[in-house]
C-alpha positions in Angstrom: -58.4 -84.3 -19.3 -57.2 -82.7 -22.5 -60.4 -80.7 -22.8 -60.4 -79.7 -19.1 -56.8 -78.6 -19.5 -57.6 -76.5 -22.5 -60.5 -74.7 -20.7 -58.4 -74.2 -17.6 -55.5 -72.8 -19.7 -57.9 -70.4 -21.3 -59.2 -69.1 -17.9 -55.6 -68.6 -16.7 -54.9 -66.7 -19.8 -57.9 -64.4 -19.2 -56.6 -63.8 -15.6 -53.1 -62.9 -17.0 -54.7 -60.4 -19.4 -56.6 -58.7 -16.6 -54.0 -58.3 -13.9 -55.8 -55.4 -12.1 -58.9 -57.5 -11.4 -56.7 -60.4 -10.3 -54.8 -58.2 -7.9 -58.0 -56.8 -6.5 -59.4 -60.2 -5.9 -56.3 -61.3 -4.1 -55.9 -58.1 -2.1 -59.6 -57.9 -0.9 -59.5 -60.9 1.5 -56.3 -59.6 3.1 -57.7 -56.1 3.4 -61.0 -57.4 4.9 -59.0 -59.5 7.4 -56.8 -56.7 8.5 -59.5 -54.1 8.7 -61.9 -56.4 10.6 -59.2 -57.6 12.9 -58.1 -54.1 14.0 -61.3 -52.0 13.4 -63.9 -54.3 14.9 -63.2 -53.2 18.4 -66.0 -51.8 20.6 -63.7 -51.1 23.6 -63.8 -47.3 23.5 -60.7 -45.7 24.9 -59.3 -42.1 25.0 -62.6 -40.3 24.6 -61.9 -36.6 23.9 -62.8 -34.7 27.0 -63.0 -31.0 27.9 -62.4 -29.9 31.5 -63.9 -26.9 33.3 -62.0 -26.8 36.6 -63.3 -23.9 38.6 -61.6 -25.1 41.8 -58.0 -25.7 40.5 -57.0 -27.2 43.8 -54.9 -30.3 44.6 -58.1 -32.2 45.3 -59.6 -31.3 41.9 -56.4 -32.2 40.1 -56.3 -35.6 41.9 -59.9 -36.2 40.6 -58.8 -35.4 37.1 -55.8 -37.7 37.4 -58.2 -40.5 38.4 -60.2 -40.0 35.3 -57.1 -39.8 33.1 -55.5 -42.9 34.6 -58.5 -45.1 33.5 -57.6 -44.7 29.8 -61.2 -44.0 28.9 -60.9 -40.3 29.0 -58.4 -38.1 27.1 -58.4 -34.7 28.9 -57.1 -32.7 25.9 -59.3 -29.5 26.1 -59.7 -26.9 28.8 -62.7 -24.6 29.1 -63.2 -21.4 31.1 -66.9 -21.0 30.9 -70.1 -23.1 30.6 -70.7 -21.7 27.1 -67.3 -22.8 26.0 -68.0 -26.3 27.3 -71.2 -26.4 25.3 -69.3 -25.3 22.2 -66.8 -28.1 22.5 -69.6 -30.7 22.9 -71.7 -29.2 20.1 -68.9 -29.0 17.6 -67.9 -32.6 18.3 -64.4 -31.8 19.4 -65.1 -33.3 22.8 -67.4 -36.1 23.7 -67.3 -35.6 27.4 -67.2 -32.5 29.6 -66.1 -32.6 33.3 -67.1 -29.5 35.3 -65.7 -29.1 38.8 -67.3 -26.4 41.0 -65.3 -23.7 42.8 -66.2 -25.2 46.2 -65.0 -28.7 45.5 -62.0 -28.9 47.8 -63.8 -26.9 50.5 -66.7 -29.3 50.5 -64.4 -32.3 50.8 -62.5 -30.7 53.7 -65.6 -29.8 55.6 -67.0 -33.4 55.2 -69.8 -32.3 52.9 -70.6 -34.3 49.7 -68.9 -32.6 46.7 -70.6 -32.5 43.4 -69.1 -32.9 40.0 -71.0 -32.5 36.7 -70.2 -34.8 33.7 -71.9 -34.0 30.4 -71.8 -36.7 27.7 -72.5 -36.4 24.0 -75.2 -39.0 23.3 -75.1 -38.8 19.5 -72.9 -41.9 19.4 -74.6 -44.4 21.8 -71.6 -46.8 21.9 -69.2 -44.0 23.1 -71.8 -42.4 25.4 -72.6 -45.7 27.1 -69.0 -46.5 27.9 -68.3 -42.9 29.1 -71.4 -42.9 31.3 -70.5 -46.1 33.1 -66.8 -45.1 33.4 -67.6 -41.6 34.7 -69.9 -43.0 37.4 -67.6 -45.8 38.5 -64.5 -43.5 38.7 -66.4 -41.0 40.8 -67.6 -43.6 43.2 -64.2 -45.2 43.6 -62.4 -41.9 44.0 -65.0 -40.7 46.5 -64.7 -43.9 48.5 -60.9 -43.6 48.6 -61.2 -40.0 49.9 -63.7 -41.1 52.6 -61.4 -44.0 53.7 -58.5 -41.6 54.0 -60.5 -39.1 56.0 -61.6 -41.9 58.5 -58.1 -43.2 58.8 -56.8 -39.7 59.6 -59.4 -39.3 62.4 -58.7 -42.8 63.7 -62.3 -43.8 63.1 -63.7 -47.0 61.6 -67.1 -47.1 59.9 -68.9 -47.8 56.6 -67.0 -46.3 53.7 -69.3 -44.3 51.4 -68.5 -42.0 48.6 -68.2 -38.3 49.5 -68.3 -37.5 45.8 -71.5 -37.1 43.9 -70.9 -37.4 40.1 -74.0 -36.1 38.3 -74.0 -37.3 34.8 -76.2 -36.0 32.0 -76.5 -37.4 28.5 -77.1 -34.8 25.9 -79.1 -35.0 22.6 -80.0 -38.7 23.0 -80.8 -39.4 26.7 -82.2 -42.8 26.1 -79.1 -43.8 24.0 -81.3 -44.9 21.1 -79.2 -46.5 18.3 -81.6 -45.1 15.6 -80.3 -41.6 16.4 -76.9 -42.7 15.3 -77.7 -45.2 12.5 -80.2 -43.2 10.5 -78.0 -40.2 9.8 -75.1 -42.5 9.2 -77.1 -44.4 6.7 -77.7 -41.2 4.8 -73.9 -40.7 4.4 -73.2 -44.4 3.6 -76.0 -44.7 0.9 -75.0 -41.5 -0.7 -71.4 -42.6 -1.0 -72.2 -46.0 -2.4 -74.8 -44.8 -4.9 -72.9 -41.8 -6.2 -69.5 -43.4 -6.4 -70.7 -46.7 -8.0 -73.1 -45.2 -10.5 -70.6 -42.4 -11.6 -67.8 -45.0 -12.0 -69.9 -46.6 -14.7 -70.5 -43.3 -16.6 -67.5 -43.3 -19.0 -67.0 -47.0 -18.9 -70.5 -47.7 -20.2 -69.9 -45.3 -23.1 -66.6 -47.2 -23.9 -68.3 -50.6 -23.6 -71.2 -49.8 -25.9 -69.0 -48.0 -28.4 -70.5 -44.5 -28.1 -67.4 -42.8 -26.6 -66.1 -42.0 -30.0 -69.3 -40.3 -30.9 -69.0 -38.1 -27.8 -65.4 -37.2 -28.7 -66.2 -35.9 -32.2 -69.1 -33.8 -30.9 -68.5 -30.0 -30.3 -69.3 -30.5 -26.6 -66.5 -29.4 -24.3 -64.9 -31.7 -21.8 -66.2 -29.8 -18.7 -69.7 -29.7 -20.3 -69.6 -33.5 -20.8 -68.6 -34.1 -17.2 -71.3 -31.8 -15.8 -73.9 -33.4 -18.1 -72.7 -36.9 -16.9 -72.8 -36.2 -13.1 -75.9 -33.9 -12.9 -78.4 -36.8 -13.1 -76.6 -38.7 -10.4 -76.7 -35.5 -8.2 -80.5 -35.2 -8.6 -81.1 -38.9 -7.9 -78.9 -38.8 -4.8 -80.7 -35.7 -3.5 -84.0 -37.6 -4.0 -82.5 -40.5 -2.0 -81.7 -38.1 0.8 -85.2 -36.7 1.0 -86.6 -40.3 1.1 -84.3 -41.4 3.8 -85.0 -38.4 5.9 -88.7 -38.8 5.5 -88.5 -42.5 6.6 -86.1 -41.7 9.4 -88.3 -38.9 10.9 -91.7 -40.6 10.5 -90.9 -44.3 11.0 -87.8 -44.3 13.3 -88.8 -41.0 15.0 -85.4 -39.4 14.6 -85.9 -35.6 14.9 -84.0 -33.2 12.7 -82.9 -30.6 15.2 -80.8 -28.5 12.9 -81.4 -26.5 9.7 -82.8 -28.6 6.9 -81.4 -26.1 4.3 -77.9 -26.4 5.8 -78.2 -30.2 5.8 -79.1 -30.3 2.1 -76.4 -27.8 1.2 -73.6 -29.7 3.0 -75.0 -33.0 1.5 -74.6 -31.5 -1.9 -71.0 -30.6 -1.0 -70.4 -34.2 0.1 -71.5 -35.5 -3.3 -68.7 -33.6 -5.1 -65.8 -35.7 -3.9 -67.7 -38.9 -4.4 -68.6 -38.0 -7.9 -65.0 -37.1 -8.5 -63.9 -40.4 -7.1 -66.4 -42.2 -9.3 -65.2 -40.4 -12.4 -61.6 -41.1 -11.6 -62.4 -44.9 -11.3 -64.3 -44.6 -14.6 -61.2 -43.2 -16.4 -59.1 -46.0 -15.1 -61.4 -49.0 -15.7 -62.1 -50.5 -19.1 -65.3 -52.4 -18.2 -68.1 -51.9 -15.7 -67.1 -55.1 -13.9 -63.6 -53.7 -13.5 -65.0 -50.4 -12.2 -67.0 -52.3 -9.6 -63.9 -54.2 -8.5 -61.8 -51.1 -8.2 -64.4 -49.3 -6.1 -64.5 -52.2 -3.5 -61.1 -51.4 -1.9 -62.3 -47.8 -1.4 -65.7 -48.7 0.0 -64.5 -51.2 2.6 -62.1 -48.8 4.4 -64.6 -46.0 4.3 -67.2 -48.2 6.0 -64.8 -49.6 8.6 -62.7 -46.6 9.5 -65.0 -43.5 9.1 -66.9 -44.1 12.4 -70.0 -45.6 10.7 -69.7 -49.1 12.3 -67.0 -48.6 14.9 -66.1 -45.5 16.9 -62.9 -43.8 15.7 -61.8 -43.6 19.3 -61.7 -47.4 19.4 -59.4 -47.7 16.4 -55.6 -48.1 16.7 -53.6 -44.9 16.3 -52.5 -45.7 12.7 -56.0 -46.4 11.5 -57.2 -43.2 13.1 -54.7 -41.3 10.9 -56.1 -43.2 7.9 -59.6 -42.2 8.8 -58.7 -38.5 8.4 -58.1 -39.1 4.6 -61.7 -40.4 4.1 -64.4 -37.8 3.1 -67.0 -40.0 4.7 -65.4 -39.4 8.1 -66.1 -35.6 7.9 -69.6 -35.9 6.5 -70.6 -38.3 9.3 -69.7 -35.6 11.8 -71.7 -33.1 9.8 -74.9 -35.1 9.3 -75.0 -36.4 12.9 -74.3 -33.0 14.3 -77.0 -31.2 12.2 -79.6 -33.9 12.7 -79.0 -34.9 16.3 -77.5 -31.8 17.9 -78.8 -29.0 15.7 -75.3 -27.7 15.2 -74.9 -24.5 13.2 -72.5 -23.9 10.3 -69.9 -22.0 12.2 -69.1 -25.1 14.3 -68.7 -27.3 11.2 -66.2 -25.1 9.3 -63.3 -27.6 9.8 -65.3 -30.5 8.3 -66.6 -28.2 5.5 -63.1 -27.1 4.6 -61.9 -30.8 4.5 -64.7 -31.7 2.1 -63.9 -28.7 -0.1 -60.3 -29.9 -0.2 -61.3 -33.5 -1.2 -63.7 -32.1 -3.8 -61.0 -30.0 -5.5 -58.5 -32.8 -5.4 -60.6 -35.7 -6.6 -62.7 -33.8 -9.2 -59.5 -32.1 -10.5 -57.6 -35.3 -10.9 -60.6 -37.0 -12.6 -61.0 -34.1 -15.0 -57.3 -34.2 -15.9 -57.4 -38.0 -16.5 -60.6 -37.7 -18.4 -59.1 -35.1 -20.8 -56.0 -37.3 -21.2 -58.1 -40.3 -22.1 -59.9 -38.4 -24.8 -56.7 -37.4 -26.6 
């Protein structure tokens, strides 16, 4: 027992001397439990929806109230033309578009079947499947209620059928294939993991093997050293992108509908905040093991809250706010929009500006800490 106590005392002493790793180990299970408990929700609610109401009658507003009351659709955008509707869908601001024709109320009043068009963004099959089912069921229920009211007003009794014809159309991914969503998402996830993890080892490895002092005394400038450190990881990451795209298009049959040059350019932009994050971790950690432990609390929220595994619309409101502070959230929109929808640059400006902000912030802080650590 004396020997066992001695060894156990030594291990507890090591834990005390490495409090950051100990805290990380204790926090990770709690973080995993909280994130999985709140984020692992496939019940999609409040899907962003754009409305093109050409009728603007009481009957059309009643239909929109029926969609709003379900909780599945959040009618937050209003369009005034079909081109504007397509722009909302293509940019990703809206996942569903409801178009009501100008003769909607007139058709109902005359006893004819009224038609309503519902366009659904199929780039995310989980959201599209829920929206497709909900749109059809709401239309059938609302139409049956109108028919029942009309029969009661006439004092007639008969079979109740829907006087409303909801014509749904799934865009970009009509068959709701999961590969269309997963393959572009994997590009973003693999890039984030490889660049952040490998770059976080860059300075730590030099410190562990004892060559950091040799770099300090060389005439190389700080910014030159940082560029020289991150450039190989950029090149390796771009090769990864090309390999993933090749496998995705040939094996999984996922078409690239947008500009390939635009995709590569914005992928390069996404690498910058991840490289900055990796360098920042590298300036904080003292060993490669510690760098790996510090990167885990960042990787886990990014995977769970960015929309890679679970739709952001299904997250609680507080976690949706947290997702806006993750670079992966914006790049997932970019890569899925370019690959699946063929979206052009002008519709991706908000996501590009967000990535530029993350790049300046993370890389700037990393450079400042790196300079400080060399003093």
